[in-house]
mmCIF file as gemmi writes it, N, C-alpha and C atoms, coordinates in Angstrom:
data_model
loop_
_atom_site.group_PDB
_atom_site.id
_atom_site.type_symbol
_atom_site.label_atom_id
_atom_site.label_alt_id
_atom_site.label_comp_id
_atom_site.label_asym_id
_atom_site.label_entity_id
_atom_site.label_seq_id
_atom_site.pdbx_PDB_ins_code
_atom_site.Cartn_x
_atom_site.Cartn_y
_atom_site.Cartn_z
_atom_site.occupancy
_atom_site.B_iso_or_equiv
_atom_site.pdbx_formal_charge
_atom_site.auth_seq_id
_atom_site.auth_asym_id
_atom_site.pdbx_PDB_model_num
ATOM 1 N N . MET Axp A 1 ? 108.566 94.431 61.044 1 0 ? 1 A 1
ATOM 2 C CA . MET Axp A 1 ? 107.414 93.901 61.751 1 0 ? 1 A 1
ATOM 3 C C . MET Axp A 1 ? 107.713 92.521 62.337 1 0 ? 1 A 1
ATOM 4 N N . LYS Axp A 2 ? 108.965 92.293 62.75 1 0 ? 2 A 1
ATOM 5 C CA . LYS Axp A 2 ? 109.279 91.03 63.405 1 0 ? 2 A 1
ATOM 6 C C . LYS Axp A 2 ? 109.875 91.32 64.782 1 0 ? 2 A 1
ATOM 7 N N . VAL Axp A 3 ? 109.752 90.377 65.683 1 0 ? 3 A 1
ATOM 8 C CA . VAL Axp A 3 ? 110.28 90.528 67.031 1 0 ? 3 A 1
ATOM 9 C C . VAL Axp A 3 ? 111.789 90.348 66.978 1 0 ? 3 A 1
ATOM 10 N N . VAL Axp A 4 ? 112.518 91.371 67.472 1 0 ? 4 A 1
ATOM 11 C CA . VAL Axp A 4 ? 113.985 91.287 67.509 1 0 ? 4 A 1
ATOM 12 C C . VAL Axp A 4 ? 114.503 91.246 68.942 1 0 ? 4 A 1
ATOM 13 N N . PHE Axp A 5 ? 113.641 91.538 69.905 1 0 ? 5 A 1
ATOM 14 C CA . PHE Axp A 5 ? 114.022 91.528 71.311 1 0 ? 5 A 1
ATOM 15 C C . PHE Axp A 5 ? 112.761 91.27 72.117 1 0 ? 5 A 1
ATOM 16 N N . TYR Axp A 6 ? 112.856 90.421 73.125 1 0 ? 6 A 1
ATOM 17 C CA . TYR Axp A 6 ? 111.694 90.112 73.953 1 0 ? 6 A 1
ATOM 18 C C . TYR Axp A 6 ? 112.149 89.99 75.399 1 0 ? 6 A 1
ATOM 19 N N . LYS Axp A 7 ? 111.426 90.618 76.304 1 0 ? 7 A 1
ATOM 20 C CA . LYS Axp A 7 ? 111.758 90.522 77.715 1 0 ? 7 A 1
ATOM 21 C C . LYS Axp A 7 ? 110.5 90.729 78.537 1 0 ? 7 A 1
ATOM 22 N N . GLU Axp A 8 ? 110.324 89.931 79.574 1 0 ? 8 A 1
ATOM 23 C CA . GLU Axp A 8 ? 109.179 90.072 80.466 1 0 ? 8 A 1
ATOM 24 C C . GLU Axp A 8 ? 109.584 90.821 81.715 1 0 ? 8 A 1
ATOM 25 N N . GLY Axp A 9 ? 108.64 91.518 82.307 1 0 ? 9 A 1
ATOM 26 C CA . GLY Axp A 9 ? 108.865 92.236 83.55 1 0 ? 9 A 1
ATOM 27 C C . GLY Axp A 9 ? 107.714 91.992 84.499 1 0 ? 9 A 1
ATOM 28 N N . VAL Axp A 10 ? 107.96 92.242 85.765 1 0 ? 10 A 1
ATOM 29 C CA . VAL Axp A 10 ? 106.952 92.07 86.802 1 0 ? 10 A 1
ATOM 30 C C . VAL Axp A 10 ? 106.877 93.361 87.603 1 0 ? 10 A 1
ATOM 31 N N . THR Axp A 11 ? 105.675 93.772 87.95 1 0 ? 11 A 1
ATOM 32 C CA . THR Axp A 11 ? 105.523 94.998 88.736 1 0 ? 11 A 1
ATOM 33 C C . THR Axp A 11 ? 105.855 94.738 90.2 1 0 ? 11 A 1
ATOM 34 N N . ASP Axp A 12 ? 106.21 95.818 90.886 1 0 ? 12 A 1
ATOM 35 C CA . ASP Axp A 12 ? 106.428 95.72 92.329 1 0 ? 12 A 1
ATOM 36 C C . ASP Axp A 12 ? 105.092 95.977 93.04 1 0 ? 12 A 1
ATOM 37 N N . SER Axp A 13 ? 105.12 96.141 94.354 1 0 ? 13 A 1
ATOM 38 C CA . SER Axp A 13 ? 103.885 96.318 95.125 1 0 ? 13 A 1
ATOM 39 C C . SER Axp A 13 ? 103.146 97.608 94.792 1 0 ? 13 A 1
ATOM 40 N N . THR Axp A 14 ? 103.827 98.561 94.135 1 0 ? 14 A 1
ATOM 41 C CA . THR Axp A 14 ? 103.172 99.812 93.749 1 0 ? 14 A 1
ATOM 42 C C . THR Axp A 14 ? 102.67 99.782 92.311 1 0 ? 14 A 1
ATOM 43 N N . GLY Axp A 15 ? 102.884 98.672 91.61 1 0 ? 15 A 1
ATOM 44 C CA . GLY Axp A 15 ? 102.462 98.57 90.216 1 0 ? 15 A 1
ATOM 45 C C . GLY Axp A 15 ? 103.482 99.129 89.242 1 0 ? 15 A 1
ATOM 46 N N . THR Axp A 16 ? 104.681 99.427 89.723 1 0 ? 16 A 1
ATOM 47 C CA . THR Axp A 16 ? 105.742 99.982 88.89 1 0 ? 16 A 1
ATOM 48 C C . THR Axp A 16 ? 106.624 98.855 88.362 1 0 ? 16 A 1
ATOM 49 N N . TYR Axp A 17 ? 107.044 98.977 87.119 1 0 ? 17 A 1
ATOM 50 C CA . TYR Axp A 17 ? 107.966 97.98 86.573 1 0 ? 17 A 1
ATOM 51 C C . TYR Axp A 17 ? 109.122 98.675 85.886 1 0 ? 17 A 1
ATOM 52 N N . HIS Axp A 18 ? 110.236 97.987 85.814 1 0 ? 18 A 1
ATOM 53 C CA . HIS Axp A 18 ? 111.435 98.473 85.139 1 0 ? 18 A 1
ATOM 54 C C . HIS Axp A 18 ? 111.939 97.341 84.253 1 0 ? 18 A 1
ATOM 55 N N . ILE Axp A 19 ? 112.11 97.629 82.984 1 0 ? 19 A 1
ATOM 56 C CA . ILE Axp A 19 ? 112.656 96.645 82.05 1 0 ? 19 A 1
ATOM 57 C C . ILE Axp A 19 ? 113.86 97.279 81.385 1 0 ? 19 A 1
ATOM 58 N N . GLU Axp A 20 ? 115.01 96.655 81.561 1 0 ? 20 A 1
ATOM 59 C CA . GLU Axp A 20 ? 116.243 97.197 81.002 1 0 ? 20 A 1
ATOM 60 C C . GLU Axp A 20 ? 116.477 96.616 79.608 1 0 ? 20 A 1
ATOM 61 N N . VAL Axp A 21 ? 116.67 97.503 78.653 1 0 ? 21 A 1
ATOM 62 C CA . VAL Axp A 21 ? 116.957 97.115 77.271 1 0 ? 21 A 1
ATOM 63 C C . VAL Axp A 21 ? 118.336 97.675 76.934 1 0 ? 21 A 1
ATOM 64 N N . GLU Axp A 22 ? 119.257 96.793 76.639 1 0 ? 22 A 1
ATOM 65 C CA . GLU Axp A 22 ? 120.617 97.231 76.339 1 0 ? 22 A 1
ATOM 66 C C . GLU Axp A 22 ? 120.733 97.728 74.907 1 0 ? 22 A 1
ATOM 67 N N . ASN Axp A 23 ? 121.62 98.673 74.711 1 0 ? 23 A 1
ATOM 68 C CA . ASN Axp A 23 ? 121.947 99.24 73.4 1 0 ? 23 A 1
ATOM 69 C C . ASN Axp A 23 ? 120.839 100.125 72.852 1 0 ? 23 A 1
ATOM 70 N N . ASP Axp A 24 ? 121.179 100.91 71.878 1 0 ? 24 A 1
ATOM 71 C CA . ASP Axp A 24 ? 120.238 101.774 71.173 1 0 ? 24 A 1
ATOM 72 C C . ASP Axp A 24 ? 119.614 100.955 70.053 1 0 ? 24 A 1
ATOM 73 N N . HIS Axp A 25 ? 118.315 100.979 69.953 1 0 ? 25 A 1
ATOM 74 C CA . HIS Axp A 25 ? 117.611 100.2 68.932 1 0 ? 25 A 1
ATOM 75 C C . HIS Axp A 25 ? 117.014 101.09 67.849 1 0 ? 25 A 1
ATOM 76 N N . GLY Axp A 26 ? 117.578 102.294 67.685 1 0 ? 26 A 1
ATOM 77 C CA . GLY Axp A 26 ? 117.132 103.178 66.61 1 0 ? 26 A 1
ATOM 78 C C . GLY Axp A 26 ? 115.658 103.478 66.688 1 0 ? 26 A 1
ATOM 79 N N . ASP Axp A 27 ? 114.963 103.283 65.577 1 0 ? 27 A 1
ATOM 80 C CA . ASP Axp A 27 ? 113.537 103.591 65.55 1 0 ? 27 A 1
ATOM 81 C C . ASP Axp A 27 ? 112.662 102.362 65.807 1 0 ? 27 A 1
ATOM 82 N N . HIS Axp A 28 ? 113.241 101.305 66.361 1 0 ? 28 A 1
ATOM 83 C CA . HIS Axp A 28 ? 112.427 100.144 66.721 1 0 ? 28 A 1
ATOM 84 C C . HIS Axp A 28 ? 111.451 100.526 67.82 1 0 ? 28 A 1
ATOM 85 N N . ILE Axp A 29 ? 110.303 99.925 67.786 1 0 ? 29 A 1
ATOM 86 C CA . ILE Axp A 29 ? 109.261 100.244 68.752 1 0 ? 29 A 1
ATOM 87 C C . ILE Axp A 29 ? 109.086 99.096 69.725 1 0 ? 29 A 1
ATOM 88 N N . CYS Axp A 30 ? 109.037 99.44 70.997 1 0 ? 30 A 1
ATOM 89 C CA . CYS Axp A 30 ? 108.782 98.467 72.053 1 0 ? 30 A 1
ATOM 90 C C . CYS Axp A 30 ? 107.287 98.489 72.353 1 0 ? 30 A 1
ATOM 91 N N . GLN Axp A 31 ? 106.658 97.338 72.271 1 0 ? 31 A 1
ATOM 92 C CA . GLN Axp A 31 ? 105.242 97.206 72.615 1 0 ? 31 A 1
ATOM 93 C C . GLN Axp A 31 ? 105.156 96.606 74.01 1 0 ? 31 A 1
ATOM 94 N N . CYS Axp A 32 ? 104.725 97.398 74.974 1 0 ? 32 A 1
ATOM 95 C CA . CYS Axp A 32 ? 104.509 96.914 76.334 1 0 ? 32 A 1
ATOM 96 C C . CYS Axp A 32 ? 103.041 96.528 76.444 1 0 ? 32 A 1
ATOM 97 N N . MET Axp A 33 ? 102.775 95.374 77.042 1 0 ? 33 A 1
ATOM 98 C CA . MET Axp A 33 ? 101.383 94.949 77.182 1 0 ? 33 A 1
ATOM 99 C C . MET Axp A 33 ? 101.17 94.188 78.483 1 0 ? 33 A 1
ATOM 100 N N . LEU Axp A 34 ? 99.96 94.311 79.016 1 0 ? 34 A 1
ATOM 101 C CA . LEU Axp A 34 ? 99.598 93.584 80.223 1 0 ? 34 A 1
ATOM 102 C C . LEU Axp A 34 ? 99.382 92.117 79.88 1 0 ? 34 A 1
ATOM 103 N N . VAL Axp A 35 ? 99.836 91.24 80.75 1 0 ? 35 A 1
ATOM 104 C CA . VAL Axp A 35 ? 99.675 89.808 80.522 1 0 ? 35 A 1
ATOM 105 C C . VAL Axp A 35 ? 98.687 89.216 81.518 1 0 ? 35 A 1
ATOM 106 N N . LYS Axp A 36 ? 98.936 89.419 82.818 1 0 ? 36 A 1
ATOM 107 C CA . LYS Axp A 36 ? 97.986 88.924 83.813 1 0 ? 36 A 1
ATOM 108 C C . LYS Axp A 36 ? 98.147 89.697 85.107 1 0 ? 36 A 1
ATOM 109 N N . SER Axp A 37 ? 97.089 89.694 85.882 1 0 ? 37 A 1
ATOM 110 C CA . SER Axp A 37 ? 97.078 90.388 87.166 1 0 ? 37 A 1
ATOM 111 C C . SER Axp A 37 ? 97.061 89.36 88.289 1 0 ? 37 A 1
ATOM 112 N N . PRO Axp A 38 ? 97.838 89.578 89.341 1 0 ? 38 A 1
ATOM 113 C CA . PRO Axp A 38 ? 97.797 88.665 90.477 1 0 ? 38 A 1
ATOM 114 C C . PRO Axp A 38 ? 96.572 88.907 91.366 1 0 ? 38 A 1
ATOM 115 N N . ILE Axp A 39 ? 95.824 89.974 91.093 1 0 ? 39 A 1
ATOM 116 C CA . ILE Axp A 39 ? 94.655 90.316 91.907 1 0 ? 39 A 1
ATOM 117 C C . ILE Axp A 39 ? 93.413 89.767 91.214 1 0 ? 39 A 1
ATOM 118 N N . LYS Axp A 40 ? 92.782 88.768 91.812 1 0 ? 40 A 1
ATOM 119 C CA . LYS Axp A 40 ? 91.65 88.084 91.178 1 0 ? 40 A 1
ATOM 120 C C . LYS Axp A 40 ? 90.459 89.012 90.907 1 0 ? 40 A 1
ATOM 121 N N . LEU Axp A 41 ? 90.206 89.986 91.784 1 0 ? 41 A 1
ATOM 122 C CA . LEU Axp A 41 ? 89.076 90.895 91.604 1 0 ? 41 A 1
ATOM 123 C C . LEU Axp A 41 ? 89.372 92.021 90.618 1 0 ? 41 A 1
ATOM 124 N N . CYS Axp A 42 ? 90.555 92.013 90.065 1 0 ? 42 A 1
ATOM 125 C CA . CYS Axp A 42 ? 90.99 93.084 89.174 1 0 ? 42 A 1
ATOM 126 C C . CYS Axp A 42 ? 91.873 92.463 88.087 1 0 ? 42 A 1
ATOM 127 N N . SER Axp A 43 ? 91.272 91.666 87.219 1 0 ? 43 A 1
ATOM 128 C CA . SER Axp A 43 ? 92.091 90.904 86.281 1 0 ? 43 A 1
ATOM 129 C C . SER Axp A 43 ? 91.721 91.079 84.81 1 0 ? 43 A 1
ATOM 130 N N . THR Axp A 44 ? 90.76 91.946 84.514 1 0 ? 44 A 1
ATOM 131 C CA . THR Axp A 44 ? 90.376 92.194 83.131 1 0 ? 44 A 1
ATOM 132 C C . THR Axp A 44 ? 91.128 93.42 82.619 1 0 ? 44 A 1
ATOM 133 N N . PRO Axp A 45 ? 91.999 93.241 81.603 1 0 ? 45 A 1
ATOM 134 C CA . PRO Axp A 45 ? 92.721 94.416 81.078 1 0 ? 45 A 1
ATOM 135 C C . PRO Axp A 45 ? 91.743 95.477 80.573 1 0 ? 45 A 1
ATOM 136 N N . ASP Axp A 46 ? 92.029 96.729 80.897 1 0 ? 46 A 1
ATOM 137 C CA . ASP Axp A 46 ? 91.203 97.862 80.466 1 0 ? 46 A 1
ATOM 138 C C . ASP Axp A 46 ? 91.566 98.184 79.021 1 0 ? 46 A 1
ATOM 139 N N . TYR Axp A 47 ? 90.675 97.87 78.07 1 0 ? 47 A 1
ATOM 140 C CA . TYR Axp A 47 ? 90.953 98.107 76.662 1 0 ? 47 A 1
ATOM 141 C C . TYR Axp A 47 ? 91.251 99.588 76.447 1 0 ? 47 A 1
ATOM 142 N N . GLY Axp A 48 ? 92.341 99.864 75.792 1 0 ? 48 A 1
ATOM 143 C CA . GLY Axp A 48 ? 92.79 101.237 75.6 1 0 ? 48 A 1
ATOM 144 C C . GLY Axp A 48 ? 93.891 101.594 76.576 1 0 ? 48 A 1
ATOM 145 N N . ARG Axp A 49 ? 93.972 100.855 77.683 1 0 ? 49 A 1
ATOM 146 C CA . ARG Axp A 49 ? 95.052 101.039 78.658 1 0 ? 49 A 1
ATOM 147 C C . ARG Axp A 49 ? 95.765 99.71 78.908 1 0 ? 49 A 1
ATOM 148 N N . HIS Axp A 50 ? 95.639 98.779 77.986 1 0 ? 50 A 1
ATOM 149 C CA . HIS Axp A 50 ? 96.244 97.458 78.175 1 0 ? 50 A 1
ATOM 150 C C . HIS Axp A 50 ? 97.6 97.331 77.477 1 0 ? 50 A 1
ATOM 151 N N . ARG Axp A 51 ? 98.007 98.369 76.73 1 0 ? 51 A 1
ATOM 152 C CA . ARG Axp A 51 ? 99.306 98.326 76.057 1 0 ? 51 A 1
ATOM 153 C C . ARG Axp A 51 ? 99.834 99.738 75.856 1 0 ? 51 A 1
ATOM 154 N N . SER Axp A 52 ? 101.142 99.826 75.622 1 0 ? 52 A 1
ATOM 155 C CA . SER Axp A 52 ? 101.792 101.112 75.413 1 0 ? 52 A 1
ATOM 156 C C . SER Axp A 52 ? 102.982 100.897 74.483 1 0 ? 52 A 1
ATOM 157 N N . SER Axp A 53 ? 103.3 101.89 73.675 1 0 ? 53 A 1
ATOM 158 C CA . SER Axp A 53 ? 104.423 101.807 72.733 1 0 ? 53 A 1
ATOM 159 C C . SER Axp A 53 ? 105.505 102.812 73.105 1 0 ? 53 A 1
ATOM 160 N N . ILE Axp A 54 ? 106.759 102.4 72.93 1 0 ? 54 A 1
ATOM 161 C CA . ILE Axp A 54 ? 107.906 103.261 73.213 1 0 ? 54 A 1
ATOM 162 C C . ILE Axp A 54 ? 108.918 103.081 72.083 1 0 ? 54 A 1
ATOM 163 N N . VAL Axp A 55 ? 109.478 104.187 71.576 1 0 ? 55 A 1
ATOM 164 C CA . VAL Axp A 55 ? 110.553 104.115 70.583 1 0 ? 55 A 1
ATOM 165 C C . VAL Axp A 55 ? 111.854 103.9 71.347 1 0 ? 55 A 1
ATOM 166 N N . LEU Axp A 56 ? 112.63 102.899 70.949 1 0 ? 56 A 1
ATOM 167 C CA . LEU Axp A 56 ? 113.812 102.49 71.704 1 0 ? 56 A 1
ATOM 168 C C . LEU Axp A 56 ? 115.111 103.136 71.226 1 0 ? 56 A 1
ATOM 169 N N . THR Axp A 57 ? 115.151 104.434 71.158 1 0 ? 57 A 1
ATOM 170 C CA . THR Axp A 57 ? 116.388 105.118 70.826 1 0 ? 57 A 1
ATOM 171 C C . THR Axp A 57 ? 116.868 105.91 72.033 1 0 ? 57 A 1
ATOM 172 N N . HIS Axp A 58 ? 118.174 106.102 72.141 1 0 ? 58 A 1
ATOM 173 C CA . HIS Axp A 58 ? 118.721 106.923 73.223 1 0 ? 58 A 1
ATOM 174 C C . HIS Axp A 58 ? 118.668 108.397 72.86 1 0 ? 58 A 1
ATOM 175 N N . GLN Axp A 59 ? 118.427 108.712 71.591 1 0 ? 59 A 1
ATOM 176 C CA . GLN Axp A 59 ? 118.376 110.097 71.127 1 0 ? 59 A 1
ATOM 177 C C . GLN Axp A 59 ? 116.931 110.584 71.159 1 0 ? 59 A 1
ATOM 178 N N . GLN Axp A 60 ? 116.678 111.617 71.947 1 0 ? 60 A 1
ATOM 179 C CA . GLN Axp A 60 ? 115.355 112.223 71.987 1 0 ? 60 A 1
ATOM 180 C C . GLN Axp A 60 ? 115.526 113.731 71.87 1 0 ? 60 A 1
ATOM 181 N N . ASN Axp A 61 ? 115.044 114.276 70.788 1 0 ? 61 A 1
ATOM 182 C CA . ASN Axp A 61 ? 115.15 115.727 70.548 1 0 ? 61 A 1
ATOM 183 C C . ASN Axp A 61 ? 116.593 116.209 70.616 1 0 ? 61 A 1
ATOM 184 N N . GLY Axp A 62 ? 117.522 115.389 70.131 1 0 ? 62 A 1
ATOM 185 C CA . GLY Axp A 62 ? 118.925 115.773 70.102 1 0 ? 62 A 1
ATOM 186 C C . GLY Axp A 62 ? 119.672 115.52 71.394 1 0 ? 62 A 1
ATOM 187 N N . LEU Axp A 63 ? 118.986 115.044 72.424 1 0 ? 63 A 1
ATOM 188 C CA . LEU Axp A 63 ? 119.615 114.76 73.713 1 0 ? 63 A 1
ATOM 189 C C . LEU Axp A 63 ? 119.678 113.255 73.946 1 0 ? 63 A 1
ATOM 190 N N . VAL Axp A 64 ? 120.733 112.819 74.604 1 0 ? 64 A 1
ATOM 191 C CA . VAL Axp A 64 ? 120.84 111.398 74.936 1 0 ? 64 A 1
ATOM 192 C C . VAL Axp A 64 ? 120.039 111.13 76.202 1 0 ? 64 A 1
ATOM 193 N N . ASN Axp A 65 ? 119.142 110.183 76.121 1 0 ? 65 A 1
ATOM 194 C CA . ASN Axp A 65 ? 118.296 109.828 77.256 1 0 ? 65 A 1
ATOM 195 C C . ASN Axp A 65 ? 118.15 108.317 77.293 1 0 ? 65 A 1
ATOM 196 N N . HIS Axp A 66 ? 118.484 107.716 78.411 1 0 ? 66 A 1
ATOM 197 C CA . HIS Axp A 66 ? 118.407 106.261 78.533 1 0 ? 66 A 1
ATOM 198 C C . HIS Axp A 66 ? 117.128 105.793 79.231 1 0 ? 66 A 1
ATOM 199 N N . LEU Axp A 67 ? 116.288 106.726 79.658 1 0 ? 67 A 1
ATOM 200 C CA . LEU Axp A 67 ? 115.044 106.366 80.325 1 0 ? 67 A 1
ATOM 201 C C . LEU Axp A 67 ? 113.862 106.647 79.407 1 0 ? 67 A 1
ATOM 202 N N . HIS Axp A 68 ? 112.956 105.705 79.33 1 0 ? 68 A 1
ATOM 203 C CA . HIS Axp A 68 ? 111.734 105.862 78.539 1 0 ? 68 A 1
ATOM 204 C C . HIS Axp A 68 ? 110.566 105.439 79.423 1 0 ? 68 A 1
ATOM 205 N N . TYR Axp A 69 ? 109.455 106.121 79.281 1 0 ? 69 A 1
ATOM 206 C CA . TYR Axp A 69 ? 108.302 105.849 80.128 1 0 ? 69 A 1
ATOM 207 C C . TYR Axp A 69 ? 107.112 105.438 79.273 1 0 ? 69 A 1
ATOM 208 N N . ALA Axp A 70 ? 106.515 104.332 79.648 1 0 ? 70 A 1
ATOM 209 C CA . ALA Axp A 70 ? 105.295 103.877 78.977 1 0 ? 70 A 1
ATOM 210 C C . ALA Axp A 70 ? 104.106 104.592 79.608 1 0 ? 70 A 1
ATOM 211 N N . ASN Axp A 71 ? 103.032 104.715 78.862 1 0 ? 71 A 1
ATOM 212 C CA . ASN Axp A 71 ? 101.8 105.264 79.422 1 0 ? 71 A 1
ATOM 213 C C . ASN Axp A 71 ? 101.28 104.336 80.509 1 0 ? 71 A 1
ATOM 214 N N . ALA Axp A 72 ? 100.467 104.869 81.393 1 0 ? 72 A 1
ATOM 215 C CA . ALA Axp A 72 ? 99.884 104.056 82.461 1 0 ? 72 A 1
ATOM 216 C C . ALA Axp A 72 ? 98.997 102.972 81.852 1 0 ? 72 A 1
ATOM 217 N N . MET Axp A 73 ? 99.16 101.772 82.337 1 0 ? 73 A 1
ATOM 218 C CA . MET Axp A 73 ? 98.335 100.65 81.889 1 0 ? 73 A 1
ATOM 219 C C . MET Axp A 73 ? 97.576 100.126 83.1 1 0 ? 73 A 1
ATOM 220 N N . GLY Axp A 74 ? 96.448 99.47 82.88 1 0 ? 74 A 1
ATOM 221 C CA . GLY Axp A 74 ? 95.712 99 84.046 1 0 ? 74 A 1
ATOM 222 C C . GLY Axp A 74 ? 94.622 98 83.741 1 0 ? 74 A 1
ATOM 223 N N . TYR Axp A 75 ? 94.108 97.449 84.797 1 0 ? 75 A 1
ATOM 224 C CA . TYR Axp A 75 ? 93.039 96.454 84.761 1 0 ? 75 A 1
ATOM 225 C C . TYR Axp A 75 ? 91.756 97.057 85.321 1 0 ? 75 A 1
ATOM 226 N N . LEU Axp A 76 ? 90.639 96.463 84.974 1 0 ? 76 A 1
ATOM 227 C CA . LEU Axp A 76 ? 89.342 96.863 85.512 1 0 ? 76 A 1
ATOM 228 C C . LEU Axp A 76 ? 88.978 95.956 86.678 1 0 ? 76 A 1
ATOM 229 N N . ARG Axp A 77 ? 88.355 96.541 87.686 1 0 ? 77 A 1
ATOM 230 C CA . ARG Axp A 77 ? 87.838 95.735 88.794 1 0 ? 77 A 1
ATOM 231 C C . ARG Axp A 77 ? 86.563 95.028 88.332 1 0 ? 77 A 1
ATOM 232 N N . ASP Axp A 78 ? 86.317 93.846 88.871 1 0 ? 78 A 1
ATOM 233 C CA . ASP Axp A 78 ? 85.084 93.125 88.542 1 0 ? 78 A 1
ATOM 234 C C . ASP Axp A 78 ? 83.86 93.876 89.066 1 0 ? 78 A 1
ATOM 235 N N . GLN Axp A 79 ? 83.971 94.454 90.252 1 0 ? 79 A 1
ATOM 236 C CA . GLN Axp A 79 ? 82.897 95.242 90.846 1 0 ? 79 A 1
ATOM 237 C C . GLN Axp A 79 ? 83.46 96.618 91.198 1 0 ? 79 A 1
ATOM 238 N N . PRO Axp A 80 ? 82.762 97.706 90.843 1 0 ? 80 A 1
ATOM 239 C CA . PRO Axp A 80 ? 83.267 99.045 91.181 1 0 ? 80 A 1
ATOM 240 C C . PRO Axp A 80 ? 83.306 99.25 92.697 1 0 ? 80 A 1
ATOM 241 N N . LEU Axp A 81 ? 84.215 100.103 93.132 1 0 ? 81 A 1
ATOM 242 C CA . LEU Axp A 81 ? 84.27 100.465 94.547 1 0 ? 81 A 1
ATOM 243 C C . LEU Axp A 81 ? 83.017 101.251 94.917 1 0 ? 81 A 1
ATOM 244 N N . PRO Axp A 82 ? 82.56 101.173 96.165 1 0 ? 82 A 1
ATOM 245 C CA . PRO Axp A 82 ? 81.323 101.855 96.57 1 0 ? 82 A 1
ATOM 246 C C . PRO Axp A 82 ? 81.335 103.363 96.307 1 0 ? 82 A 1
ATOM 247 N N . GLN Axp A 83 ? 82.489 104.015 96.442 1 0 ? 83 A 1
ATOM 248 C CA . GLN Axp A 83 ? 82.552 105.461 96.28 1 0 ? 83 A 1
ATOM 249 C C . GLN Axp A 83 ? 82.597 105.897 94.808 1 0 ? 83 A 1
ATOM 250 N N . CYS Axp A 84 ? 82.727 104.972 93.878 1 0 ? 84 A 1
ATOM 251 C CA . CYS Axp A 84 ? 82.832 105.329 92.457 1 0 ? 84 A 1
ATOM 252 C C . CYS Axp A 84 ? 81.583 106.034 91.94 1 0 ? 84 A 1
ATOM 253 N N . HIS Axp A 85 ? 80.414 105.595 92.361 1 0 ? 85 A 1
ATOM 254 C CA . HIS Axp A 85 ? 79.17 106.2 91.883 1 0 ? 85 A 1
ATOM 255 C C . HIS Axp A 85 ? 79.127 107.686 92.21 1 0 ? 85 A 1
ATOM 256 N N . ASN Axp A 86 ? 79.435 108.041 93.461 1 0 ? 86 A 1
ATOM 257 C CA . ASN Axp A 86 ? 79.41 109.457 93.861 1 0 ? 86 A 1
ATOM 258 C C . ASN Axp A 86 ? 80.495 110.261 93.162 1 0 ? 86 A 1
ATOM 259 N N . LEU Axp A 87 ? 81.651 109.671 92.974 1 0 ? 87 A 1
ATOM 260 C CA . LEU Axp A 87 ? 82.744 110.367 92.294 1 0 ? 87 A 1
ATOM 261 C C . LEU Axp A 87 ? 82.384 110.625 90.83 1 0 ? 87 A 1
ATOM 262 N N . LEU Axp A 88 ? 81.83 109.636 90.161 1 0 ? 88 A 1
ATOM 263 C CA . LEU Axp A 88 ? 81.414 109.804 88.77 1 0 ? 88 A 1
ATOM 264 C C . LEU Axp A 88 ? 80.318 110.858 88.662 1 0 ? 88 A 1
ATOM 265 N N . LYS Axp A 89 ? 79.377 110.819 89.573 1 0 ? 89 A 1
ATOM 266 C CA . LYS Axp A 89 ? 78.294 111.809 89.601 1 0 ? 89 A 1
ATOM 267 C C . LYS Axp A 89 ? 78.864 113.226 89.784 1 0 ? 89 A 1
ATOM 268 N N . TYR Axp A 90 ? 79.855 113.366 90.645 1 0 ? 90 A 1
ATOM 269 C CA . TYR Axp A 90 ? 80.498 114.657 90.881 1 0 ? 90 A 1
ATOM 270 C C . TYR Axp A 90 ? 81.171 115.169 89.622 1 0 ? 90 A 1
ATOM 271 N N . TYR Axp A 91 ? 81.939 114.32 88.946 1 0 ? 91 A 1
ATOM 272 C CA . TYR Axp A 91 ? 82.677 114.764 87.755 1 0 ? 91 A 1
ATOM 273 C C . TYR Axp A 91 ? 81.761 115.029 86.562 1 0 ? 91 A 1
ATOM 274 N N . LEU Axp A 92 ? 80.622 114.356 86.491 1 0 ? 92 A 1
ATOM 275 C CA . LEU Axp A 92 ? 79.711 114.564 85.367 1 0 ? 92 A 1
ATOM 276 C C . LEU Axp A 92 ? 78.663 115.655 85.647 1 0 ? 92 A 1
ATOM 277 N N . ALA Axp A 93 ? 78.661 116.221 86.849 1 0 ? 93 A 1
ATOM 278 C CA . ALA Axp A 93 ? 77.658 117.214 87.221 1 0 ? 93 A 1
ATOM 279 C C . ALA Axp A 93 ? 77.671 118.435 86.317 1 0 ? 93 A 1
ATOM 280 N N . ASP Axp A 94 ? 78.847 118.88 85.874 1 0 ? 94 A 1
ATOM 281 C CA . ASP Axp A 94 ? 78.953 120.065 85.03 1 0 ? 94 A 1
ATOM 282 C C . ASP Axp A 94 ? 79.09 119.746 83.555 1 0 ? 94 A 1
ATOM 283 N N . SER Axp A 95 ? 78.964 118.496 83.193 1 0 ? 95 A 1
ATOM 284 C CA . SER Axp A 95 ? 79.151 118.133 81.781 1 0 ? 95 A 1
ATOM 285 C C . SER Axp A 95 ? 77.847 118.23 81.025 1 0 ? 95 A 1
ATOM 286 N N . ASN Axp A 96 ? 77.944 118.147 79.723 1 0 ? 96 A 1
ATOM 287 C CA . ASN Axp A 96 ? 76.763 118.202 78.853 1 0 ? 96 A 1
ATOM 288 C C . ASN Axp A 96 ? 76.307 116.826 78.414 1 0 ? 96 A 1
ATOM 289 N N . PHE Axp A 97 ? 76.678 115.793 79.15 1 0 ? 97 A 1
ATOM 290 C CA . PHE Axp A 97 ? 76.301 114.425 78.756 1 0 ? 97 A 1
ATOM 291 C C . PHE Axp A 97 ? 74.909 114.103 79.162 1 0 ? 97 A 1
């Protein structure tokens, strides 16, 4: 439960980031987390999507794999987009809520 490796990354214009971690770290877990957004209207981390965990081993199911993918993380907009109300209404139309 101690930090053995630390590295920061920055997203590109599409919100994609790449962080290179050298060597196999066995069953150590990488905690990816949002730090700040450059977009002022979208700067509150979405709780539940503000962090992701990755096991840092090259062995996955008996195969060597050097690529690992974190779950999608994101921020909430301060004000919803105008079309959100209709989209939410559409998706909840058949639900039992």
